[in-house]
A tleap script that builds the chain and sets N, CA, C and O, in Angstrom:
source leaprc.protein.ff14SB
mol = sequence {
  NMET THR SER SER GLU LYS TRP ALA ILE SER
  VAL ILE VAL TYR LYS MET VAL LEU ASN GLN
  ARG ILE GLY SER ARG PHE GLY GLN LEU GLU
  SER VAL VAL LYS GLU ILE ARG ILE HIE GLU
  GLU SER GLY SER PHE ARG VAL MET TYR ILE
  ALA THR PHE SER ASP ALA ILE TYR VAL LEU
  HIE SER PHE GLN LYS LYS SER GLN LYS THR
  SER ASN LYS ASP ILE ASN ILE ALA LYS ILE
  ARG TYR LYS ALA ILE THR GLN LYS CGLN
}
set mol.1.N position { -318.403 -41.892 20.384 }
set mol.1.CA position { -318.203 -42.806 19.284 }
set mol.1.C position { -318.910 -44.124 19.627 }
set mol.1.O position { -318.772 -44.648 20.733 }
set mol.2.N position { -319.661 -44.642 18.668 }
set mol.2.CA position { -320.390 -45.885 18.906 }
set mol.2.C position { -319.447 -47.082 18.838 }
set mol.2.O position { -318.328 -46.970 18.338 }
set mol.3.N position { -319.898 -48.206 19.334 }
set mol.3.CA position { -319.066 -49.412 19.305 }
set mol.3.C position { -318.812 -49.866 17.869 }
set mol.3.O position { -317.734 -50.380 17.572 }
set mol.4.N position { -319.784 -49.687 16.976 }
set mol.4.CA position { -319.566 -50.074 15.583 }
set mol.4.C position { -318.549 -49.163 14.900 }
set mol.4.O position { -317.780 -49.618 14.053 }
set mol.5.N position { -318.540 -47.885 15.260 }
set mol.5.CA position { -317.526 -46.970 14.702 }
set mol.5.C position { -316.141 -47.338 15.221 }
set mol.5.O position { -315.168 -47.313 14.468 }
set mol.6.N position { -316.049 -47.676 16.491 }
set mol.6.CA position { -314.764 -48.114 17.052 }
set mol.6.C position { -314.278 -49.381 16.363 }
set mol.6.O position { -313.092 -49.525 16.064 }
set mol.7.N position { -315.216 -50.303 16.113 }
set mol.7.CA position { -314.853 -51.540 15.428 }
set mol.7.C position { -314.335 -51.239 14.023 }
set mol.7.O position { -313.321 -51.797 13.603 }
set mol.8.N position { -315.025 -50.360 13.294 }
set mol.8.CA position { -314.618 -50.014 11.928 }
set mol.8.C position { -313.225 -49.402 11.913 }
set mol.8.O position { -312.412 -49.727 11.048 }
set mol.9.N position { -312.947 -48.526 12.856 }
set mol.9.CA position { -311.626 -47.899 12.927 }
set mol.9.C position { -310.563 -48.941 13.238 }
set mol.9.O position { -309.480 -48.913 12.653 }
set mol.10.N position { -310.855 -49.857 14.146 }
set mol.10.CA position { -309.865 -50.886 14.479 }
set mol.10.C position { -309.578 -51.793 13.283 }
set mol.10.O position { -308.437 -52.207 13.081 }
set mol.11.N position { -310.610 -52.108 12.486 }
set mol.11.CA position { -310.407 -52.916 11.282 }
set mol.11.C position { -309.520 -52.173 10.293 }
set mol.11.O position { -308.608 -52.762 9.712 }
set mol.12.N position { -309.780 -50.887 10.100 }
set mol.12.CA position { -308.987 -50.086 9.165 }
set mol.12.C position { -307.530 -50.018 9.609 }
set mol.12.O position { -306.628 -50.209 8.794 }
set mol.13.N position { -307.294 -49.753 10.864 }
set mol.13.CA position { -305.917 -49.678 11.365 }
set mol.13.C position { -305.226 -51.030 11.209 }
set mol.13.O position { -304.068 -51.083 10.794 }
set mol.14.N position { -305.912 -52.118 11.532 }
set mol.14.CA position { -305.355 -53.459 11.385 }
set mol.14.C position { -304.960 -53.726 9.938 }
set mol.14.O position { -303.874 -54.240 9.668 }
set mol.15.N position { -305.846 -53.376 9.010 }
set mol.15.CA position { -305.557 -53.601 7.598 }
set mol.15.C position { -304.393 -52.733 7.125 }
set mol.15.O position { -303.613 -53.157 6.272 }
set mol.16.N position { -304.269 -51.516 7.674 }
set mol.16.CA position { -303.128 -50.668 7.324 }
set mol.16.C position { -301.830 -51.318 7.771 }
set mol.16.O position { -300.819 -51.254 7.071 }
set mol.17.N position { -301.863 -51.933 8.919 }
set mol.17.CA position { -300.674 -52.621 9.425 }
set mol.17.C position { -300.302 -53.763 8.487 }
set mol.17.O position { -299.120 -54.033 8.274 }
set mol.18.N position { -301.305 -54.433 7.925 }
set mol.18.CA position { -301.037 -55.511 6.976 }
set mol.18.C position { -300.464 -54.991 5.662 }
set mol.18.O position { -299.880 -55.748 4.887 }
set mol.19.N position { -300.636 -53.691 5.417 }
set mol.19.CA position { -300.015 -53.038 4.264 }
set mol.19.C position { -300.510 -53.610 2.932 }
set mol.19.O position { -299.706 -53.914 2.050 }
set mol.20.N position { -301.797 -53.753 2.788 }
set mol.20.CA position { -302.344 -54.303 1.552 }
set mol.20.C position { -302.180 -53.313 0.406 }
set mol.20.O position { -302.389 -52.110 0.565 }
set mol.21.N position { -301.811 -53.836 -0.724 }
set mol.21.CA position { -301.613 -52.986 -1.905 }
set mol.21.C position { -302.796 -53.100 -2.858 }
set mol.21.O position { -303.518 -54.097 -2.883 }
set mol.22.N position { -302.964 -52.043 -3.637 }
set mol.22.CA position { -304.058 -52.013 -4.601 }
set mol.22.C position { -303.651 -52.785 -5.856 }
set mol.22.O position { -302.464 -53.017 -6.085 }
set mol.23.N position { -304.620 -53.178 -6.658 }
set mol.23.CA position { -304.364 -53.940 -7.876 }
set mol.23.C position { -303.664 -53.133 -8.958 }
set mol.23.O position { -303.445 -51.931 -8.810 }
set mol.24.N position { -303.323 -53.798 -10.026 }
set mol.24.CA position { -302.499 -53.198 -11.074 }
set mol.24.C position { -303.214 -52.140 -11.907 }
set mol.24.O position { -302.561 -51.432 -12.673 }
set mol.25.N position { -304.516 -52.009 -11.785 }
set mol.25.CA position { -305.244 -51.008 -12.586 }
set mol.25.C position { -304.881 -49.587 -12.186 }
set mol.25.O position { -305.297 -48.641 -12.855 }
set mol.26.N position { -304.123 -49.412 -11.122 }
set mol.26.CA position { -303.759 -48.078 -10.675 }
set mol.26.C position { -302.488 -47.579 -11.365 }
set mol.26.O position { -302.028 -46.468 -11.098 }
set mol.27.N position { -301.933 -48.386 -12.234 }
set mol.27.CA position { -300.788 -47.972 -13.035 }
set mol.27.C position { -299.538 -47.723 -12.224 }
set mol.27.O position { -299.206 -48.495 -11.323 }
set mol.28.N position { -298.837 -46.636 -12.545 }
set mol.28.CA position { -297.555 -46.338 -11.922 }
set mol.28.C position { -297.661 -46.029 -10.431 }
set mol.28.O position { -296.654 -46.079 -9.724 }
set mol.29.N position { -298.843 -45.716 -9.945 }
set mol.29.CA position { -299.026 -45.414 -8.524 }
set mol.29.C position { -299.217 -46.669 -7.689 }
set mol.29.O position { -299.347 -46.584 -6.468 }
set mol.30.N position { -299.235 -47.833 -8.328 }
set mol.30.CA position { -299.502 -49.091 -7.641 }
set mol.30.C position { -298.585 -49.319 -6.449 }
set mol.30.O position { -299.024 -49.855 -5.431 }
set mol.31.N position { -297.334 -48.927 -6.554 }
set mol.31.CA position { -296.382 -49.166 -5.464 }
set mol.31.C position { -296.587 -48.219 -4.286 }
set mol.31.O position { -296.042 -48.463 -3.209 }
set mol.32.N position { -297.349 -47.158 -4.459 }
set mol.32.CA position { -297.545 -46.144 -3.425 }
set mol.32.C position { -298.918 -46.257 -2.765 }
set mol.32.O position { -299.033 -46.141 -1.545 }
set mol.33.N position { -299.947 -46.481 -3.561 }
set mol.33.CA position { -301.315 -46.504 -3.060 }
set mol.33.C position { -301.626 -47.875 -2.466 }
set mol.33.O position { -301.323 -48.913 -3.054 }
set mol.34.N position { -302.235 -47.846 -1.292 }
set mol.34.CA position { -302.634 -49.071 -0.612 }
set mol.34.C position { -304.163 -49.149 -0.592 }
set mol.34.O position { -304.846 -48.134 -0.727 }
set mol.35.N position { -304.680 -50.346 -0.425 }
set mol.35.CA position { -306.118 -50.546 -0.433 }
set mol.35.C position { -306.521 -51.418 0.748 }
set mol.35.O position { -305.914 -52.460 0.995 }
set mol.36.N position { -307.518 -51.001 1.452 }
set mol.36.CA position { -308.100 -51.807 2.516 }
set mol.36.C position { -309.381 -52.402 1.964 }
set mol.36.O position { -310.218 -51.696 1.401 }
set mol.37.N position { -309.523 -53.705 2.130 }
set mol.37.CA position { -310.717 -54.410 1.663 }
set mol.37.C position { -311.514 -54.859 2.871 }
set mol.37.O position { -311.007 -55.575 3.735 }
set mol.38.N position { -312.758 -54.436 2.922 }
set mol.38.CA position { -313.632 -54.783 4.039 }
set mol.38.C position { -314.841 -55.524 3.477 }
set mol.38.O position { -315.542 -55.022 2.600 }
set mol.39.N position { -315.072 -56.732 4.000 }
set mol.39.CA position { -316.219 -57.541 3.587 }
set mol.39.C position { -317.104 -57.763 4.807 }
set mol.39.O position { -316.633 -58.213 5.852 }
set mol.40.N position { -318.375 -57.449 4.669 }
set mol.40.CA position { -319.327 -57.700 5.742 }
set mol.40.C position { -320.695 -57.966 5.141 }
set mol.40.O position { -320.858 -57.926 3.921 }
set mol.41.N position { -321.675 -58.235 5.987 }
set mol.41.CA position { -323.016 -58.608 5.515 }
set mol.41.C position { -323.633 -57.579 4.571 }
set mol.41.O position { -324.327 -57.943 3.622 }
set mol.42.N position { -323.385 -56.310 4.828 }
set mol.42.CA position { -323.996 -55.261 4.006 }
set mol.42.C position { -323.274 -55.026 2.685 }
set mol.42.O position { -323.733 -54.230 1.867 }
set mol.43.N position { -322.155 -55.706 2.466 }
set mol.43.CA position { -321.445 -55.577 1.201 }
set mol.43.C position { -319.940 -55.506 1.366 }
set mol.43.O position { -319.406 -55.723 2.454 }
set mol.44.N position { -319.267 -55.198 0.269 }
set mol.44.CA position { -317.813 -55.039 0.252 }
set mol.44.C position { -317.480 -53.571 0.110 }
set mol.44.O position { -318.138 -52.836 -0.627 }
set mol.45.N position { -316.451 -53.155 0.824 }
set mol.45.CA position { -316.046 -51.755 0.822 }
set mol.45.C position { -314.552 -51.657 0.582 }
set mol.45.O position { -313.800 -52.585 0.884 }
set mol.46.N position { -314.127 -50.526 0.036 }
set mol.46.CA position { -312.709 -50.272 -0.213 }
set mol.46.C position { -312.335 -48.904 0.346 }
set mol.46.O position { -313.124 -47.961 0.324 }
set mol.47.N position { -311.106 -48.830 0.846 }
set mol.47.CA position { -310.515 -47.563 1.260 }
set mol.47.C position { -309.149 -47.501 0.595 }
set mol.47.O position { -308.300 -48.356 0.846 }
set mol.48.N position { -308.927 -46.498 -0.251 }
set mol.48.CA position { -307.637 -46.303 -0.906 }
set mol.48.C position { -306.901 -45.200 -0.162 }
set mol.48.O position { -307.465 -44.138 0.104 }
set mol.49.N position { -305.627 -45.455 0.177 }
set mol.49.CA position { -304.884 -44.473 0.955 }
set mol.49.C position { -303.402 -44.520 0.611 }
set mol.49.O position { -302.923 -45.466 -0.014 }
set mol.50.N position { -302.687 -43.482 1.032 }
set mol.50.CA position { -301.229 -43.460 0.914 }
set mol.50.C position { -300.651 -43.109 2.277 }
set mol.50.O position { -301.215 -42.313 3.028 }
set mol.51.N position { -299.521 -43.717 2.573 }
set mol.51.CA position { -298.841 -43.471 3.841 }
set mol.51.C position { -297.358 -43.259 3.583 }
set mol.51.O position { -296.515 -43.753 4.332 }
set mol.52.N position { -297.044 -42.529 2.529 }
set mol.52.CA position { -295.654 -42.325 2.145 }
set mol.52.C position { -295.048 -41.032 2.679 }
set mol.52.O position { -293.838 -40.823 2.595 }
set mol.53.N position { -295.885 -40.179 3.220 }
set mol.53.CA position { -295.389 -38.915 3.767 }
set mol.53.C position { -295.264 -39.040 5.280 }
set mol.53.O position { -296.049 -39.743 5.916 }
set mol.54.N position { -294.292 -38.367 5.845 }
set mol.54.CA position { -294.028 -38.515 7.278 }
set mol.54.C position { -295.062 -37.813 8.159 }
set mol.54.O position { -295.158 -38.110 9.350 }
set mol.55.N position { -295.834 -36.888 7.592 }
set mol.55.CA position { -296.748 -36.097 8.418 }
set mol.55.C position { -298.161 -36.643 8.535 }
set mol.55.O position { -298.894 -36.243 9.439 }
set mol.56.N position { -298.571 -37.561 7.633 }
set mol.56.CA position { -299.963 -38.006 7.669 }
set mol.56.C position { -300.190 -39.237 6.812 }
set mol.56.O position { -299.376 -39.590 5.958 }
set mol.57.N position { -301.309 -39.871 7.061 }
set mol.57.CA position { -301.853 -40.897 6.182 }
set mol.57.C position { -303.023 -40.236 5.467 }
set mol.57.O position { -303.919 -39.690 6.111 }
set mol.58.N position { -303.019 -40.283 4.147 }
set mol.58.CA position { -304.059 -39.629 3.366 }
set mol.58.C position { -305.012 -40.667 2.775 }
set mol.58.O position { -304.590 -41.572 2.055 }
set mol.59.N position { -306.293 -40.526 3.088 }
set mol.59.CA position { -307.310 -41.371 2.482 }
set mol.59.C position { -307.709 -40.716 1.168 }
set mol.59.O position { -308.211 -39.592 1.147 }
set mol.60.N position { -307.480 -41.432 0.076 }
set mol.60.CA position { -307.778 -40.894 -1.248 }
set mol.60.C position { -309.239 -41.070 -1.616 }
set mol.60.O position { -309.847 -40.183 -2.216 }
set mol.61.N position { -309.806 -42.220 -1.254 }
set mol.61.CA position { -311.190 -42.494 -1.643 }
set mol.61.C position { -311.677 -43.717 -0.872 }
set mol.61.O position { -310.910 -44.643 -0.608 }
set mol.62.N position { -312.944 -43.708 -0.520 }
set mol.62.CA position { -313.572 -44.886 0.072 }
set mol.62.C position { -314.938 -45.058 -0.571 }
set mol.62.O position { -315.615 -44.079 -0.884 }
set mol.63.N position { -315.336 -46.303 -0.764 }
set mol.63.CA position { -316.571 -46.556 -1.482 }
set mol.63.C position { -317.031 -47.989 -1.256 }
set mol.63.O position { -316.263 -48.846 -0.819 }
set mol.64.N position { -318.300 -48.227 -1.563 }
set mol.64.CA position { -318.840 -49.579 -1.516 }
set mol.64.C position { -318.693 -50.200 -2.893 }
set mol.64.O position { -319.038 -49.585 -3.902 }
set mol.65.N position { -318.184 -51.412 -2.930 }
set mol.65.CA position { -318.034 -52.123 -4.198 }
set mol.65.C position { -319.398 -52.585 -4.677 }
set mol.65.O position { -320.179 -53.139 -3.903 }
set mol.66.N position { -319.686 -52.358 -5.946 }
set mol.66.CA position { -320.950 -52.784 -6.536 }
set mol.66.C position { -320.743 -53.941 -7.508 }
set mol.66.O position { -321.702 -54.610 -7.895 }
set mol.67.N position { -319.480 -54.180 -7.905 }
set mol.67.CA position { -319.171 -55.260 -8.840 }
set mol.67.C position { -317.773 -55.789 -8.544 }
set mol.67.O position { -317.071 -55.247 -7.690 }
set mol.68.N position { -317.369 -56.837 -9.242 }
set mol.68.CA position { -316.044 -57.430 -9.044 }
set mol.68.C position { -314.924 -56.423 -9.357 }
set mol.68.O position { -313.946 -56.316 -8.618 }
set mol.69.N position { -315.085 -55.708 -10.439 }
set mol.69.CA position { -314.061 -54.784 -10.914 }
set mol.69.C position { -314.300 -53.393 -10.333 }
set mol.69.O position { -315.425 -52.894 -10.345 }
set mol.70.N position { -313.238 -52.771 -9.825 }
set mol.70.CA position { -313.346 -51.391 -9.341 }
set mol.70.C position { -313.587 -50.481 -10.542 }
set mol.70.O position { -312.885 -50.575 -11.549 }
set mol.71.N position { -314.567 -49.613 -10.432 }
set mol.71.CA position { -314.930 -48.769 -11.573 }
set mol.71.C position { -313.836 -47.742 -11.874 }
set mol.71.O position { -313.079 -47.328 -10.997 }
set mol.72.N position { -313.784 -47.351 -13.146 }
set mol.72.CA position { -312.841 -46.305 -13.557 }
set mol.72.C position { -313.120 -45.006 -12.812 }
set mol.72.O position { -312.196 -44.251 -12.508 }
set mol.73.N position { -314.389 -44.745 -12.517 }
set mol.73.CA position { -314.764 -43.540 -11.780 }
set mol.73.C position { -314.072 -43.513 -10.420 }
set mol.73.O position { -313.498 -42.494 -10.037 }
set mol.74.N position { -314.123 -44.626 -9.689 }
set mol.74.CA position { -313.499 -44.682 -8.370 }
set mol.74.C position { -311.979 -44.580 -8.454 }
set mol.74.O position { -311.359 -43.915 -7.625 }
set mol.75.N position { -311.384 -45.219 -9.430 }
set mol.75.CA position { -309.932 -45.138 -9.616 }
set mol.75.C position { -309.521 -43.716 -9.966 }
set mol.75.O position { -308.528 -43.213 -9.441 }
set mol.76.N position { -310.269 -43.063 -10.845 }
set mol.76.CA position { -309.941 -41.689 -11.236 }
set mol.76.C position { -310.074 -40.704 -10.080 }
set mol.76.O position { -309.280 -39.770 -9.972 }
set mol.77.N position { -311.065 -40.900 -9.219 }
set mol.77.CA position { -311.196 -40.042 -8.037 }
set mol.77.C position { -309.942 -40.140 -7.182 }
set mol.77.O position { -309.404 -39.124 -6.742 }
set mol.78.N position { -309.479 -41.359 -6.947 }
set mol.78.CA position { -308.278 -41.558 -6.145 }
set mol.78.C position { -307.053 -40.943 -6.820 }
set mol.78.O position { -306.220 -40.333 -6.149 }
set mol.79.N position { -306.935 -41.095 -8.127 }
set mol.79.CA position { -305.794 -40.523 -8.864 }
set mol.79.C position { -305.784 -38.998 -8.775 }
set mol.79.O position { -304.731 -38.399 -8.557 }
set mol.80.N position { -306.939 -38.369 -8.941 }
set mol.80.CA position { -307.036 -36.906 -8.865 }
set mol.80.C position { -306.641 -36.417 -7.474 }
set mol.80.O position { -305.914 -35.432 -7.344 }
set mol.81.N position { -307.112 -37.094 -6.448 }
set mol.81.CA position { -306.789 -36.701 -5.077 }
set mol.81.C position { -305.318 -36.941 -4.773 }
set mol.81.O position { -304.697 -36.153 -4.060 }
set mol.82.N position { -304.757 -38.015 -5.303 }
set mol.82.CA position { -303.321 -38.279 -5.125 }
set mol.82.C position { -302.504 -37.147 -5.740 }
set mol.82.O position { -301.560 -36.647 -5.129 }
set mol.83.N position { -302.874 -36.753 -6.942 }
set mol.83.CA position { -302.166 -35.668 -7.633 }
set mol.83.C position { -302.246 -34.371 -6.820 }
set mol.83.O position { -301.253 -33.655 -6.696 }
set mol.84.N position { -303.411 -34.072 -6.275 }
set mol.84.CA position { -303.589 -32.843 -5.476 }
set mol.84.C position { -302.713 -32.876 -4.226 }
set mol.84.O position { -302.129 -31.860 -3.850 }
set mol.85.N position { -302.621 -34.030 -3.587 }
set mol.85.CA position { -301.798 -34.148 -2.374 }
set mol.85.C position { -300.319 -33.999 -2.703 }
set mol.85.O position { -299.595 -33.296 -1.998 }
set mol.86.N position { -299.866 -34.655 -3.766 }
set mol.86.CA position { -298.443 -34.595 -4.095 }
set mol.86.C position { -298.027 -33.201 -4.570 }
set mol.86.O position { -296.869 -32.817 -4.403 }
set mol.87.N position { -298.943 -32.448 -5.152 }
set mol.87.CA position { -298.605 -31.080 -5.562 }
set mol.87.C position { -298.415 -30.160 -4.358 }
set mol.87.O position { -297.672 -29.181 -4.431 }
set mol.88.N position { -299.090 -30.475 -3.246 }
set mol.88.CA position { -298.951 -29.667 -2.032 }
set mol.88.C position { -297.670 -29.986 -1.261 }
set mol.88.O position { -297.182 -29.160 -0.489 }
set mol.89.N position { -297.136 -31.170 -1.472 }
set mol.89.CA position { -295.969 -31.595 -0.699 }
set mol.89.C position { -294.695 -30.967 -1.161 }
set mol.89.O position { -293.634 -31.236 -0.598 }
savepdb mol mol.pdb
quit
């Protein structure tokens, strides 16, 4: 693992500890889905995840932000993956 990959993982874990929540556009799942916001020289990135199950932390979607508002496409990807995970539980 490269030093930059180790750094990225440490940032993600740190942000998970901070327990950042996603904005209100996620509707009823807002209280469950968390969002990690990463800002660096190459741009802004998001990681949407849930940590409500005792067996794992599930990453629903990660992407580079291209505008201020998270696109409906990215939100829908996370919603579809959330639904698939909860149906398996």
